C-alpha positions in Angstrom: -11.8 -25.0 2.6 -10.4 -23.5 -0.4 -9.7 -19.9 -0.2 -9.8 -17.5 -3.8 -7.4 -15.2 -2.4 -6.1 -11.6 -4.4 -3.6 -11.9 -6.5 -2.7 -8.4 -7.2 -3.5 -5.5 -4.9 -6.2 -2.9 -6.5 -10.1 -2.6 -5.7 -13.0 -5.1 -5.6 -14.4 -3.2 -9.0 -17.5 -5.5 -9.0 -18.8 -8.9 -7.6 -19.9 -11.7 -10.2 -21.3 -15.0 -7.9 -23.1 -15.3 -4.3 -23.4 -17.0 -1.1 -24.8 -20.1 -2.3 -23.6 -20.2 -6.1 -22.3 -23.5 -7.0 -19.3 -22.8 -8.9 -16.1 -25.1 -11.5 -12.9 -24.3 -11.6 -11.8 -21.2 -13.6 -15.5 -19.2 -13.1 -14.9 -15.8 -12.5 -16.2 -14.6 -9.5 -15.1 -11.2 -8.8 -12.9 -8.5 -10.8 -10.3 -6.3 -9.7 -9.1 -3.6 -10.9 -5.6 -2.1 -10.7 -3.4 0.6 -12.8 -7.0 0.8 -15.9 -7.6 -2.3 -16.0 -9.8 -5.3 -14.9 -8.4 -8.0 -14.4 -10.8 -11.5 -13.0 -10.5 -13.4 -10.1 -11.3 -17.2 -10.8 -12.1 -20.1 -8.9 -9.2 -22.8 -8.9 -11.8 -25.3 -7.3 -15.5 -26.7 -8.2 -17.8 -25.7 -5.1 -20.4 -23.6 -3.3 -19.7 -20.4 -2.5 -19.6 -20.0 1.4 -18.4 -16.3 2.3 -17.8 -13.4 0.7 -15.3 -11.7 2.3 -15.4 -8.2 0.6 -17.1 -5.7 -1.2 -17.3 -3.7 -4.7 -15.3 -0.5 -4.2 -13.6 -1.9 -1.5 -9.6 -2.2 -1.6 -7.5 -4.9 -0.9 -3.9 -6.5 -1.1 -2.7 -9.5 -2.5 -2.9 -12.3 -0.8 -6.2 -11.4 0.9 -9.2 -14.3 0.9 -11.8 -12.3 -1.4 -14.4 -16.1 -1.3 -14.5 -18.7 0.5 -15.4 -21.8 -1.2 -16.9 -25.3 0.3 
């Protein structure tokens, strides 16, 4: 299963996917906020969202797994 990881340290501002949702490469899964900038986290593969490992308002570090696709 491909993991979608945080590319920066920041706060999960908004989750834009849900478990069971089909996603395509390039779809925005969630938005991170860092230094007052919003940065989308996009899917790098096609698949189905199997697990969301974060919640809105949560602080995350670079490399943390945020979403698992299957």
